[in-house]
N, CA, C and O atoms as a DFTB+ gen file, in Angstrom:
540 C
 N C O
     1  1       3.757     -19.934      59.926
     2  2       4.462     -18.900      59.652
     3  2       5.687     -19.209      58.728
     4  3       6.034     -18.387      57.879
     5  1       6.293     -20.318      58.888
     6  2       7.583     -20.610      58.277
     7  2       7.547     -21.341      56.879
     8  3       6.715     -22.184      56.541
     9  1       8.484     -20.916      56.209
    10  2       8.734     -21.819      54.887
    11  2       9.577     -23.055      55.236
    12  3       9.245     -24.137      54.752
    13  1      10.600     -22.970      56.009
    14  2      11.448     -24.022      56.406
    15  2      11.863     -24.119      57.823
    16  3      11.744     -23.210      58.645
    17  1      12.351     -25.275      58.040
    18  2      12.963     -25.434      59.543
    19  2      14.512     -25.436      59.223
    20  3      14.955     -25.887      58.166
    21  1      15.312     -24.885      60.244
    22  2      16.785     -24.957      60.152
    23  2      17.260     -25.272      61.490
    24  3      16.581     -25.014      62.484
    25  1      18.473     -25.854      61.550
    26  2      19.049     -26.240      62.714
    27  2      20.517     -25.652      62.749
    28  3      21.152     -25.376      61.731
    29  1      20.937     -25.506      63.928
    30  2      22.289     -25.023      64.119
    31  2      22.869     -25.730      65.486
    32  3      22.160     -25.886      66.480
    33  1      24.148     -26.108      65.418
    34  2      24.627     -26.667      66.627
    35  2      26.002     -26.178      66.944
    36  3      26.695     -25.748      66.023
    37  1      26.458     -26.206      68.173
    38  2      27.805     -25.820      68.550
    39  2      28.242     -26.446      69.784
    40  3      27.407     -26.837      70.600
    41  1      29.551     -26.575      69.990
    42  2      30.065     -27.164      71.199
    43  2      30.615     -26.045      72.055
    44  3      31.253     -26.303      73.075
    45  1      30.365     -24.741      71.636
    46  2      30.845     -23.553      72.309
    47  2      29.780     -22.843      73.119
    48  3      29.971     -22.545      74.298
    49  1      28.645     -22.573      72.468
    50  2      27.723     -21.711      73.176
    51  2      26.362     -21.794      72.397
    52  3      26.303     -22.163      71.224
    53  1      25.252     -21.414      73.160
    54  2      23.937     -21.296      72.635
    55  2      23.720     -20.152      71.464
    56  3      22.987     -20.257      70.481
    57  1      24.417     -19.213      71.773
    58  2      24.495     -18.102      70.813
    59  2      25.081     -18.510      69.494
    60  3      24.592     -18.140      68.426
    61  1      26.231     -19.347      69.597
    62  2      26.840     -19.875      68.254
    63  2      25.914     -20.732      67.569
    64  3      25.832     -20.681      66.342
    65  1      25.127     -21.608      68.333
    66  2      24.136     -22.474      67.699
    67  2      23.034     -21.741      66.921
    68  3      22.577     -22.149      65.853
    69  1      22.687     -20.734      67.489
    70  2      21.606     -19.835      67.016
    71  2      22.095     -19.142      65.874
    72  3      21.331     -19.059      64.913
    73  1      23.345     -18.574      65.792
    74  2      23.903     -17.868      64.775
    75  2      23.919     -18.847      63.531
    76  3      23.453     -18.482      62.451
    77  1      24.437     -20.026      63.706
    78  2      24.532     -21.036      62.830
    79  2      23.246     -21.284      62.001
    80  3      23.201     -21.325      60.772
    81  1      22.173     -21.448      62.884
    82  2      20.859     -21.690      62.396
    83  2      20.325     -20.494      61.506
    84  3      19.812     -20.697      60.405
    85  1      20.460     -19.382      61.991
    86  2      20.094     -18.163      61.233
    87  2      20.906     -18.031      60.036
    88  3      20.292     -17.606      59.057
    89  1      22.134     -18.292      59.877
    90  2      23.036     -18.330      58.747
    91  2      22.546     -19.327      57.769
    92  3      22.418     -19.027      56.582
    93  1      22.274     -20.471      58.216
    94  2      21.681     -21.638      57.254
    95  2      20.390     -21.043      56.642
    96  3      20.186     -21.140      55.432
    97  1      19.538     -20.442      57.450
    98  2      18.329     -20.097      56.817
    99  2      18.623     -18.815      55.792
   100  3      17.991     -18.725      54.740
   101  1      19.483     -17.973      56.118
   102  2      19.664     -16.803      55.138
   103  2      20.304     -17.551      53.799
   104  3      19.870     -17.261      52.684
   105  1      21.328     -18.501      53.969
   106  2      21.777     -19.155      52.704
   107  2      20.787     -19.851      51.817
   108  3      20.807     -19.805      50.587
   109  1      19.911     -20.508      52.564
   110  2      18.805     -21.253      51.896
   111  2      17.775     -20.287      51.291
   112  3      17.324     -20.525      50.171
   113  1      17.452     -19.393      51.866
   114  2      16.345     -18.407      51.493
   115  2      16.698     -17.161      50.557
   116  3      15.862     -16.323      50.218
   117  1      17.964     -17.149      50.206
   118  2      18.327     -16.114      49.241
   119  2      19.747     -15.523      49.351
   120  3      20.131     -14.694      48.526
   121  1      20.466     -15.911      50.284
   122  2      21.912     -15.396      50.543
   123  2      21.893     -14.511      51.621
   124  3      20.856     -14.144      52.174
   125  1      23.239     -14.093      51.991
   126  2      23.415     -13.248      53.242
   127  2      22.934     -11.822      53.192
   128  3      23.141     -11.073      54.147
   129  1      22.315     -11.431      52.139
   130  2      21.733      -9.990      52.127
   131  2      20.205     -10.215      52.299
   132  3      19.490      -9.215      52.360
   133  1      19.683     -11.384      52.378
   134  2      18.362     -11.625      52.580
   135  2      17.840     -11.337      54.030
   136  3      18.437     -11.788      55.008
   137  1      16.710     -10.575      54.138
   138  2      16.180     -10.290      55.480
   139  2      15.283     -11.602      55.815
   140  3      14.360     -11.967      55.087
   141  1      15.644     -12.215      56.923
   142  2      14.910     -13.381      57.312
   143  2      14.143     -13.330      58.682
   144  3      14.749     -13.073      59.721
   145  1      12.818     -13.578      58.657
   146  2      11.899     -13.615      59.809
   147  2      12.151     -14.989      60.478
   148  3      11.981     -16.009      59.809
   149  1      12.499     -15.050      61.607
   150  2      12.652     -16.530      62.221
   151  2      12.066     -16.548      63.500
   152  3      11.885     -15.507      64.131
   153  1      11.730     -17.751      63.959
   154  2      10.973     -18.027      65.277
   155  2      11.826     -19.210      65.839
   156  3      12.110     -20.176      65.130
   157  1      12.215     -19.099      67.114
   158  2      12.938     -20.238      67.864
   159  2      11.942     -21.279      68.236
   160  3      10.981     -20.944      68.928
   161  1      12.080     -22.505      67.844
   162  2      11.266     -23.588      67.977
   163  2      11.550     -24.624      69.023
   164  3      10.695     -25.190      69.703
   165  1      12.988     -24.831      69.083
   166  2      13.447     -25.825      70.035
   167  2      14.931     -25.542      70.243
   168  3      15.751     -25.202      69.389
   169  1      15.129     -25.766      71.652
   170  2      16.565     -25.856      72.156
   171  2      16.798     -27.072      72.812
   172  3      15.929     -27.500      73.572
   173  1      17.870     -27.715      72.630
   174  2      18.294     -28.952      73.299
   175  2      19.771     -29.134      73.299
   176  3      20.509     -28.535      72.517
   177  1      20.198     -30.009      74.233
   178  2      21.728     -30.148      74.252
   179  2      22.075     -31.245      75.158
   180  3      21.200     -31.872      75.755
   181  1      23.341     -31.499      75.282
   182  2      24.004     -32.550      76.147
   183  2      25.081     -31.858      77.028
   184  3      25.891     -31.103      76.491
   185  1      25.109     -32.069      78.218
   186  2      26.041     -31.515      79.094
   187  2      26.734     -32.539      79.990
   188  3      26.080     -33.511      80.370
   189  1      28.108     -32.382      80.384
   190  2      28.806     -33.311      81.290
   191  2      29.166     -34.555      80.778
   192  3      29.336     -34.719      79.570
   193  1      29.285     -35.375      81.534
   194  2      29.807     -36.743      81.285
   195  2      31.152     -36.822      81.678
   196  3      31.682     -35.807      82.129
   197  1      31.853     -37.971      81.570
   198  2      33.188     -38.255      81.876
   199  2      34.139     -37.205      81.168
   200  3      35.097     -36.612      81.665
   201  1      33.639     -37.128      79.900
   202  2      34.502     -36.135      79.010
   203  2      33.558     -34.932      78.925
   204  3      32.409     -34.981      78.486
   205  1      34.155     -33.894      79.379
   206  2      33.331     -32.789      79.551
   207  2      32.784     -32.233      78.287
   208  3      33.401     -31.434      77.583
   209  1      31.602     -32.691      78.032
   210  2      30.903     -32.441      76.626
   211  2      29.631     -31.551      76.782
   212  3      28.643     -31.933      77.410
   213  1      29.722     -30.366      76.183
   214  2      28.680     -29.482      76.035
   215  2      28.318     -29.357      74.581
   216  3      29.132     -29.021      73.721
   217  1      27.007     -29.655      74.339
   218  2      26.564     -29.374      73.002
   219  2      25.261     -28.731      72.952
   220  3      24.369     -29.088      73.723
   221  1      25.097     -27.845      72.132
   222  2      23.858     -26.869      72.037
   223  2      23.274     -27.084      70.695
   224  3      23.939     -26.989      69.664
   225  1      22.001     -27.379      70.733
   226  2      21.217     -27.625      69.203
   227  2      20.048     -26.671      69.282
   228  3      19.157     -26.766      70.126
   229  1      20.117     -25.699      68.300
   230  2      18.904     -24.914      68.143
   231  2      18.064     -25.196      66.912
   232  3      18.660     -25.569      65.901
   233  1      16.813     -25.066      66.887
   234  2      15.976     -25.264      65.695
   235  2      15.097     -24.101      65.488
   236  3      14.297     -23.809      66.377
   237  1      15.161     -23.440      64.456
   238  2      14.233     -22.265      64.115
   239  2      13.465     -22.641      62.873
   240  3      13.779     -23.548      62.103
   241  1      12.316     -21.762      62.755
   242  2      11.524     -21.791      61.567
   243  2      11.711     -20.521      60.959
   244  3      11.628     -19.511      61.658
   245  1      11.992     -20.433      59.544
   246  2      12.370     -19.073      59.036
   247  2      11.702     -18.994      57.725
   248  3      11.436     -20.028      57.113
   249  1      11.399     -17.768      57.235
   250  2      10.863     -17.456      55.800
   251  2      11.397     -16.063      55.575
   252  3      11.731     -15.263      56.449
   253  1      11.427     -15.887      54.198
   254  2      11.872     -14.552      53.615
   255  2      11.068     -13.529      53.999
   256  3       9.857     -13.673      53.834
   257  1      11.539     -12.393      54.541
   258  2      10.719     -11.222      54.769
   259  2      10.320     -10.431      53.674
   260  3      11.085     -10.301      52.719
   261  1       9.141      -9.850      53.695
   262  2       8.856      -8.761      52.530
   263  2       9.902      -7.648      52.572
   264  3      10.368      -7.242      53.636
   265  1      10.232      -7.202      51.457
   266  2      11.117      -6.052      51.323
   267  2      12.607      -6.504      51.576
   268  3      13.391      -5.753      52.157
   269  1      12.965      -7.711      51.141
   270  2      14.397      -8.135      51.320
   271  2      15.311      -7.266      50.572
   272  3      14.965      -6.674      49.550
   273  1      16.545      -7.188      51.117
   274  2      17.534      -6.420      50.268
   275  2      17.821      -6.984      48.982
   276  3      18.390      -6.272      48.155
   277  1      17.504      -8.181      48.694
   278  2      17.877      -8.657      47.315
   279  2      16.946      -8.275      46.214
   280  3      17.201      -8.433      45.020
   281  1      15.793      -7.735      46.720
   282  2      14.781      -7.373      45.739
   283  2      14.815      -5.786      45.482
   284  3      14.149      -5.308      44.564
   285  1      15.499      -5.095      46.205
   286  2      15.487      -3.496      46.194
   287  2      16.892      -2.905      46.204
   288  3      17.857      -3.429      46.761
   289  1      16.903      -1.746      45.520
   290  2      18.174      -1.026      45.587
   291  2      19.115      -1.446      44.433
   292  3      18.812      -2.298      43.598
   293  1      20.221      -0.807      44.462
   294  2      21.307      -0.974      43.466
   295  2      22.601      -1.861      44.118
   296  3      22.892      -1.771      45.311
   297  1      23.213      -2.588      43.322
   298  2      24.309      -3.234      43.820
   299  2      25.570      -2.926      42.842
   300  3      25.516      -2.381      41.739
   301  1      26.780      -3.438      43.557
   302  2      28.162      -3.325      42.779
   303  2      28.744      -4.712      42.807
   304  3      28.278      -5.614      43.503
   305  1      29.766      -4.832      42.030
   306  2      30.501      -6.009      42.043
   307  2      31.958      -5.504      42.402
   308  3      32.540      -4.600      41.802
   309  1      32.463      -6.230      43.480
   310  2      34.005      -5.906      43.805
   311  2      34.676      -7.099      43.556
   312  3      34.022      -8.132      43.405
   313  1      35.973      -7.101      43.489
   314  2      36.835      -8.235      43.259
   315  2      38.224      -7.829      43.838
   316  3      38.471      -6.647      44.078
   317  1      39.009      -8.695      44.031
   318  2      40.403      -8.589      44.596
   319  2      41.037      -7.732      43.519
   320  3      40.962      -7.938      42.308
   321  1      41.706      -6.689      44.159
   322  2      42.377      -5.671      43.291
   323  2      43.655      -6.372      42.672
   324  3      44.088      -5.985      41.587
   325  1      44.205      -7.319      43.309
   326  2      45.365      -7.967      42.603
   327  2      45.117      -9.213      41.910
   328  3      45.923     -10.141      41.847
   329  1      43.959      -9.189      41.392
   330  2      43.690     -10.499      40.586
   331  2      44.507     -10.808      39.493
   332  3      44.827      -9.906      38.719
   333  1      44.944     -12.118      39.298
   334  2      45.775     -12.378      38.213
   335  2      45.097     -13.346      37.187
   336  3      44.279     -14.185      37.566
   337  1      45.434     -13.214      35.972
   338  2      44.887     -14.072      34.999
   339  2      43.666     -13.305      34.208
   340  3      43.408     -12.109      34.341
   341  1      43.028     -14.147      33.434
   342  2      42.107     -13.457      32.575
   343  2      40.768     -13.121      33.183
   344  3      40.041     -12.300      32.624
   345  1      40.428     -13.688      34.246
   346  2      39.176     -13.454      35.062
   347  2      39.531     -12.791      36.401
   348  3      40.625     -12.961      36.939
   349  1      38.540     -12.015      36.921
   350  2      38.709     -11.496      38.154
   351  2      38.537     -12.431      39.290
   352  3      37.742     -13.354      39.111
   353  1      39.186     -12.344      40.499
   354  2      39.090     -13.391      41.506
   355  2      38.400     -12.746      42.706
   356  3      38.478     -11.527      42.858
   357  1      37.699     -13.547      43.601
   358  2      37.087     -12.919      44.905
   359  2      35.920     -12.074      44.534
   360  3      35.511     -11.295      45.395
   361  1      35.325     -12.113      43.378
   362  2      34.240     -11.324      43.156
   363  2      32.972     -11.444      44.071
   364  3      32.591     -12.548      44.461
   365  1      32.323     -10.272      44.406
   366  2      31.216     -10.438      45.394
   367  2      30.177      -9.359      44.754
   368  3      30.498      -8.422      44.023
   369  1      28.995      -9.658      45.143
   370  2      27.950      -8.670      44.963
   371  2      27.533      -7.973      46.258
   372  3      27.130      -8.644      47.209
   373  1      27.627      -6.550      46.319
   374  2      27.388      -5.964      47.339
   375  2      26.390      -4.716      47.204
   376  3      26.265      -4.168      46.108
   377  1      25.754      -4.318      48.215
   378  2      24.873      -3.170      48.051
   379  2      25.675      -1.985      47.809
   380  3      26.680      -1.733      48.474
   381  1      25.229      -1.227      46.832
   382  2      25.859       0.102      46.544
   383  2      26.118       0.885      47.869
   384  3      25.199       0.997      48.680
   385  1      27.143       1.340      48.071
   386  2      27.641       2.164      49.116
   387  2      28.161       1.382      50.514
   388  3      28.512       1.919      51.565
   389  1      28.098      -0.097      50.188
   390  2      28.535      -0.903      51.327
   391  2      30.135      -0.662      51.473
   392  3      30.822      -0.325      50.509
   393  1      30.627      -0.856      52.702
   394  2      32.140      -0.920      52.864
   395  2      32.584      -2.288      52.531
   396  3      31.944      -3.328      52.683
   397  1      33.912      -2.119      52.001
   398  2      34.544      -3.533      51.727
   399  2      36.022      -3.255      51.967
   400  3      36.473      -2.113      51.878
   401  1      36.814      -4.378      52.291
   402  2      38.410      -4.159      52.613
   403  2      38.973      -3.448      51.476
   404  3      38.474      -3.437      50.351
   405  1      40.090      -2.828      51.845
   406  2      40.987      -2.127      50.699
   407  2      41.604      -3.040      49.748
   408  3      42.166      -2.575      48.756
   409  1      41.551      -4.374      49.968
   410  2      42.176      -5.262      48.984
   411  2      41.228      -5.558      47.892
   412  3      41.545      -6.356      47.010
   413  1      40.053      -4.948      47.899
   414  2      38.934      -5.196      46.842
   415  2      38.759      -3.900      46.162
   416  3      38.964      -2.860      46.789
   417  1      38.392      -3.884      44.908
   418  2      38.087      -2.655      44.130
   419  2      36.747      -2.887      43.340
   420  3      36.390      -4.012      42.990
   421  1      36.046      -1.766      43.089
   422  2      34.669      -1.997      42.370
   423  2      35.109      -2.180      40.958
   424  3      35.992      -1.480      40.463
   425  1      34.417      -3.232      40.240
   426  2      34.717      -3.456      38.884
   427  2      33.475      -3.192      38.085
   428  3      33.608      -2.890      36.899
   429  1      32.248      -3.279      38.634
   430  2      30.879      -3.225      37.961
   431  2      29.960      -2.578      38.691
   432  3      30.070      -2.560      39.917
   433  1      28.920      -1.952      38.051
   434  2      27.914      -1.488      38.706
   435  2      27.975       0.107      38.951
   436  3      28.974       0.777      38.690
   437  1      26.855       0.594      39.452
   438  2      25.635       0.009      40.128
   439  2      24.675      -0.489      39.115
   440  3      24.532       0.045      38.015
   441  1      23.982      -1.597      39.549
   442  2      23.101      -2.320      38.611
   443  2      22.214      -3.065      39.585
   444  3      22.354      -2.904      40.797
   445  1      21.228      -3.947      39.033
   446  2      20.477      -4.812      39.860
   447  2      21.192      -5.943      40.186
   448  3      22.132      -6.338      39.495
   449  1      20.780      -6.546      41.286
   450  2      21.505      -7.709      41.729
   451  2      21.706      -8.763      40.655
   452  3      22.784      -9.340      40.512
   453  1      20.558      -9.015      39.850
   454  2      20.480     -10.012      38.830
   455  2      21.713      -9.641      37.705
   456  3      22.449     -10.487      37.197
   457  1      21.753      -8.419      37.484
   458  2      22.605      -8.047      36.346
   459  2      24.093      -8.103      36.795
   460  3      25.006      -8.421      36.033
   461  1      24.259      -7.754      38.146
   462  2      25.595      -7.933      38.695
   463  2      26.079      -9.332      38.695
   464  3      27.247      -9.582      38.397
   465  1      25.198     -10.289      39.030
   466  2      25.389     -11.798      39.022
   467  2      25.720     -12.107      37.588
   468  3      26.682     -12.832      37.332
   469  1      25.035     -11.638      36.725
   470  2      25.268     -11.963      35.325
   471  2      26.751     -11.560      34.897
   472  3      27.425     -12.256      34.138
   473  1      27.139     -10.498      35.399
   474  2      28.565      -9.887      35.046
   475  2      29.607     -10.791      35.625
   476  3      30.613     -11.140      35.007
   477  1      29.291     -11.171      36.918
   478  2      30.173     -12.095      37.625
   479  2      30.454     -13.354      36.766
   480  3      31.582     -13.730      36.445
   481  1      29.182     -14.015      36.404
   482  2      29.266     -15.223      35.727
   483  2      30.186     -15.029      34.402
   484  3      30.894     -15.971      34.046
   485  1      30.181     -13.996      33.780
   486  2      30.905     -13.823      32.534
   487  2      32.268     -13.379      32.673
   488  3      33.087     -13.560      31.772
   489  1      32.594     -12.717      33.932
   490  2      33.870     -12.022      34.018
   491  2      34.683     -12.550      35.161
   492  3      35.824     -12.104      35.287
   493  1      34.242     -13.442      36.008
   494  2      35.115     -13.732      37.242
   495  2      35.334     -15.237      37.138
   496  3      34.665     -15.982      36.421
   497  1      36.376     -15.618      37.956
   498  2      36.845     -16.868      38.094
   499  2      35.978     -17.691      39.234
   500  3      35.011     -17.137      39.758
   501  1      36.332     -18.930      39.569
   502  2      35.561     -19.671      40.493
   503  2      35.493     -19.094      41.936
   504  3      36.333     -18.288      42.334
   505  1      34.588     -19.481      42.611
   506  2      34.478     -18.981      43.975
   507  2      34.101     -17.468      43.957
   508  3      34.788     -16.665      44.589
   509  1      33.092     -17.104      43.289
   510  2      32.755     -15.742      43.221
   511  2      31.191     -15.497      43.417
   512  3      30.382     -16.415      43.283
   513  1      30.887     -14.412      43.688
   514  2      29.592     -13.923      43.681
   515  2      28.732     -14.193      45.052
   516  3      29.277     -14.150      46.154
   517  1      27.515     -14.440      44.902
   518  2      26.725     -14.735      46.171
   519  2      26.930     -16.128      46.529
   520  3      26.820     -17.064      45.737
   521  1      27.265     -16.233      47.880
   522  2      27.545     -17.627      48.326
   523  2      26.379     -18.645      48.150
   524  3      26.567     -19.861      48.109
   525  1      25.146     -18.044      48.049
   526  2      23.899     -18.891      47.970
   527  2      23.886     -19.353      46.485
   528  3      23.143     -20.285      46.181
   529  1      24.676     -18.747      45.529
   530  2      24.547     -19.117      44.096
   531  2      25.755     -20.145      43.885
   532  3      25.730     -20.885      42.902
   533  1      26.707     -20.192      44.709
   534  2      27.855     -21.102      44.476
   535  2      27.543     -22.476      44.667
   536  3      26.777     -22.816      45.569
   537  1      28.137     -23.401      43.795
   538  2      28.019     -24.806      44.007
   539  2      29.264     -25.521      44.436
   540  3      29.240     -26.735      44.639
């Protein structure tokens, strides 16, 4: 089934470990808007000891699902309303119609995801756009 294997770990809960694994899969397979099919392949952990240690580790296999959000629909670019300087700050690509905090304003779009990312590359400062595209 899977394109890749991803692991998540937590000292808090099994659910946190699973959430981390799925987030890692999304980031690797196209970003947080990517629809990911995943299968749980392994759960392991450590419990107890003299120092009360609880560790949860989850492994999943994941692949991009057909019909991902990154391939369809229109997108907009939002940035922090109070951006200072020549370039916008806090730029993000969002699906058209998505809700975002009032500290952001729409600066571009609607357009395809790729065109929105090109606009960000030309008009926004560092730490912008799709987290999967940041280095």
